[in-house]
N, C-alpha and C positions, 0 to 999 in steps of 0.2 A: 535376599536382602539382609544387610546387617546394620546395626546402629553404632554410630561413633559419637562419643562426647569429645568436645574440642574447645580449647580456650586459647585465643591469640590475644596478646597484650597490646600490640601496636601495629602500625601500618606494614612494617617489614614482615611481621608474623602473619598478618592477613594475607599478604602476597604468597608467602610460603605455603600456607594452608590451602589457599585456592588452587595452587598448582598441584599439590598433593591430592586434594579432593577430586579434581578433574581427572587425574590419572587413575585414581581408584575407581571412579565411575566408568571409565573406559574399559577397565579390567573386569569389573564385577556388576555393572549395571547400576540400578538405582540404589542409593545409600541414604539413610536417614542420619543427618548430622545436626547436633544442637549443642549450645554452650554460649560462648561469646566470640564474636568475630566482627569484622568490618565489612565495608561495601564489597570487597572482592569475594570473601567467603559467602556472603549473603547472595551474591549473584550466582554462585554455584549451588544454591539451594539450602544453605545453612539457616537454621532457626536460631537467631541470636537472642538470648534472654535479657540482655541489657546493652546499651551502647558501649562499643569497645573503648572509646576515649575515656571512660571512667577508670580504666586501668593504665592509661598512658601517662604515668607519673614517674619522674626520675629523680633520684637523690634521696638520701636518708631522711633529712629533715622534711623534705617535701612529702614523702610517704607518710611520715608521722602525722602531718597535718590532716591527711585524708584517711587515717588508719581505721576509724570507726566505719566509714562507708565501705572501704575495701574489705574489711573483715565481714561485714554483713553480706556483701556480694559473694565472697568466698564460701561462707557457711551455707548460703542458699544453694549454691552449686553443688556442694558436697551432699547436702540432704537430698537434693533432687536426684542426683545420679546414684546414690545409695538406694533410694526407693524406686528408681527407674533405671536399673543397671544397663549401661551400653555394653556392646561386645568388647569395646576397647575405648580407652580415654587417651587423647593426645594433647599434651600441653606444649604449646609453641612459644618458646622464649619465656619472658616474664617469670624467671625461676623462683623468686621470693613468693610469688602468688601461686604459681602452678604446682610447685613441689609439695606444698602442704595438701593441696587437693589430691595429687597423685598418691601421696602416702596414705591418706584416708581411704581412697578408692582401692588401692592395692590390698590394703588390710581387709577390705570387704570382699576380696576375691575378683576384682575387676583388673584386667590387664592394662598396664599403663606404659605409654611411650612419652619421652621428652624429646622434642625436636628443637635443636639449637642448643649446643652445650653452654651452660653457664661458664663464665670465665674462671673456672677453678685453677686453670694453668696460670692465671694472672694474679689473682688474689682470693682470699678466703678459701684456700684449698681444703680446709676442714669440712667444707660442704659435701665432699665426696661421700662421706658416711651417710648423710641424709639422702643423697641422690641414690646410693646403692639400695637403701631401704625402700625408697619410694617408687622405683621404676623397674619395668621388665626389660627396657631397651632404651639406649640413648642414640639418637641420630645426630651426627656431627656434620658441620659444613666445611670445616677446614682439616686438612690431613694431620697437622701437628697435634690436634686435640685428642686423638684416640689413645695416645700413650698412657696418660694418667688413668683412664678408665681400665685399660688392660692391666695396669699395675695393681689395680684394686679389684680385679675380677668382676667388673661391671659390664654386662653385655653392651656392645657398642657397634655401630655401623657408620662408616664414613660415606655420605651420599653426594658430597660436592654441593655446589650452590646453583640454584635455578637461574639466578641472574647471569652467572658466568655462561651457562648454556645459551641464554638468550642474546647476550651482548658480545661475546668473544668473536672478534673479527667481523662484527656487524655494526660498524660505526659510520653513520651518515650525517656528518655535520651540516651539509647544505640542505639535506632533506628536513632535518630538525629545524633549521632556521626558516625554511619555507613554511613549515607547518605552523610556526609561531608568528609568521608574518614579518620576519626580520630580513630586510634586504640590505643590511648594513655591510659596508666595506671596512668598518671599524673593527678593532679587536673587541670581542665580546667577553665580558666578565660576569659570571653568575655569582650571586650572593645567596647562600643557603643557610639561614640562621637557625634552622631546626624545625621540627614538626610539632613541638609542644609550645603552649602559650608562655610558659615560664622561660623557655629558651629564646623566644622572640623578644620578651621583655628584657632579658639580660644581654643578649648578643646583638639584637637588632640595631640599637643606637650606635654601637661600636662599629658594626659592619657598614652602616650608612656613612659615618664620619670617615672611615677608611676610603670608601668609594669617592667621597667628595674630594679628599686630598689627592687621590690618584687622578681624578678628572682634572683638577686644577693644574697638576704638574705634567700631565701627559696629553690631555686634550682629545686624542683620537681613540676614545673608548666608548663602548656602549654597555650599559648595565642592565641585567635582567634578574628576576628572582622567581622561584617556584615555591608556592605555599601549599601546605597539605590540604587545607579546607577553607571554607568561607570565614570562619572565626579567626584563624591566623592570618588570612589575607587582609581582613579589615584591620587587625591589630598592627600589622607591618605597614599597611598603607597609611595609617594615622602617624606612625613614626616617621615615615618619609615626608609627610606634610609638615610635621613639627620641625623637621630638620631642613626644610626647603629643598627637598631632593625629589619631590614627586614627579617633576617634568623630566628628570634625568634617568629614570628607571622604568622598565615595564614589568608589571607583576602578572603572574599567571597562577591559576588555581588548579591543583590536581594534575599538573603537567611537569612534575619535577624531572622525569626522565628526559623529556624533550628539552627542558632548560639546561640540564647537564650536557646533553648531546650537542646542543647549539653553541656551547661556550668554548672559548679558547683557554681560559683560566678560571679557577673556582676558588672562592673564599667560602669555607664550609664549616658547619658545626661538627664536632667530633661525634661519630655515631655510625649507624649502618649505611647512611648515604655516602660515606667516604668509600665504601666498597663499590657502589655503583659508579662513582666517579673514577675509581681506579680501573674498573672493567671497561669504561669508555675511554681510557687512556687520557684523562684530563689532569694536567698538573694542577696542584692545589696547595692552599695553605689551610691548615686545620686549626680551629680555635674552640675553646670551651672554658666555661667558668662555673664552678659549683658553689653552693653555699660554703661558708668558711668551715663549719663543723663537718659536713660531708667530705670536703677536700682533705681535712686533717686525718679523718678515719681512713680514707682511700690511700693516702700517702703512707700511712703506717702499715697497712695490710698489703699493699701492692707488691707483686713479685717481678714485674717486668718494667722495662725502661720506657716503653712507648704506649700511647693511648689510641692512636689511629690504626685501623686495620691494615692499610698499605704498609706501614712501618713494622707492624707486628708480623705480618706475613713475610716481609723481606728480611726481618731480623736486623734491620739497620734503618737509619733515618733517610728515607727517600723524600719525604715531604716535611716541611716545617710545621712544628706543633707549637701553637701559642696558647698555653694553658694557664689558668688562674691569674697570677700577677702579670704574666706575659700576654694575657688576653687584653691588650690595650691598643689604641689607635696607632701609636708610634711604632711598636714592634711589628704589628700585623702589616701595616702599610709598607714598611721596609722589606718584609719578606715577599709581599706581592710585587714590589718593584724589582726585586731580584729576578723573578720569573718573567717580568716584562722586558728586562734588559738582557737576559742570558739565554739565547736560543739553543746553545749547546747543552745547557743543563736541562732545558725543557725536553729536548730530544732524548736525552739519557733517561729521564723520568718516564717518558712514553714507552721506550723499549723495555724498561724494567717492569712496567705495569703489564705489558703484553705477555711477558714470560710468566708473571704471577697468575694472570687470568687463565692461561691454558691449563694450569694445574688444578683449577676448580671446575672446569667445564667437562663434567663426566656423566651427564644425564641424571641430575639430582631428583627430579620429580618421579621418574621411573624407578630409580633405586630406592627412594623413600617409600613409594607405594608397594614395591616388592617386599621391603622389610616389614611393613605393616601387615601385609597379606600373610607372610610367613609366620608372624607371631599369632595371627588369628587362625592359622592352619587352613586358610582358604585356598582351594585349588581351582 
């Protein structure tokens, strides 16, 4: 039996960690895992020292507002693991939080892995120096990410994406609609305004107004939405009531995958959920809005043209991105209407998504577990 320290920063990391842990247990039997994780990791036996949503904060100014609390959590984890050394520490995503922990633990002689590459290929490439100092191994999800680590002699292993293994060529739109109790013959549009409360606050009203205009102009539409938890469900439900849209949309908690699978088209916040939508071959419009200061900093430091994973992976614009000033009802509604009106474009997007998905479906959980085992010299 060996001990793993692990920190996952949000829902996507929780899912990655749970898949990795399940595979490690099948290879090596019981494993002690502790740190910070969500429901998925806890269900695999992890002892989480504090709620994962404490770390689910995005944006520079937003993090500053919670700095003291985040720093306290970070210092407590460092002190705990230094005094109770695990055989290995794995930080999943959340690089600004995890790399500091990894650096301290590696200095204390603990082997460290970072799972999910920070977007050094997109912006803040200077972070590669900190990464090299902090980790023994980087596990990447996407094939184009390895190049920058190899250039800087940072040990790296491309493992693919577990969602691609799960979803590639496994799309059942009717099964998903049945599971959600949708017997609609109408075209189904999913609204995914994000998993964080600040995202719901910022994007929720815009998404609802877009949906209302689309409904008024098209008529034969059904709207659904998947919310990450009870808190965001209640928050979005209140917005629907305030905008007189409550009777025109069905909301679901913790069923984001089914909501995505059941949809014909998706209006979605920029983030990791766009990858799942791509893997399910769902044409989408991507929207996001940061605080003014965060956006200005990102704009200065960004090295790539696109924000959404489908476009980054394709190296071209497959899906419309409505960001910052373009994240408005008029622009988003027009982009959604293009998808409603143009079946040929929708078919092209689906074919492109299928090709991208196949490049990621390479057995991620097993490859990640093998890389962890090799670093531990477990046979």
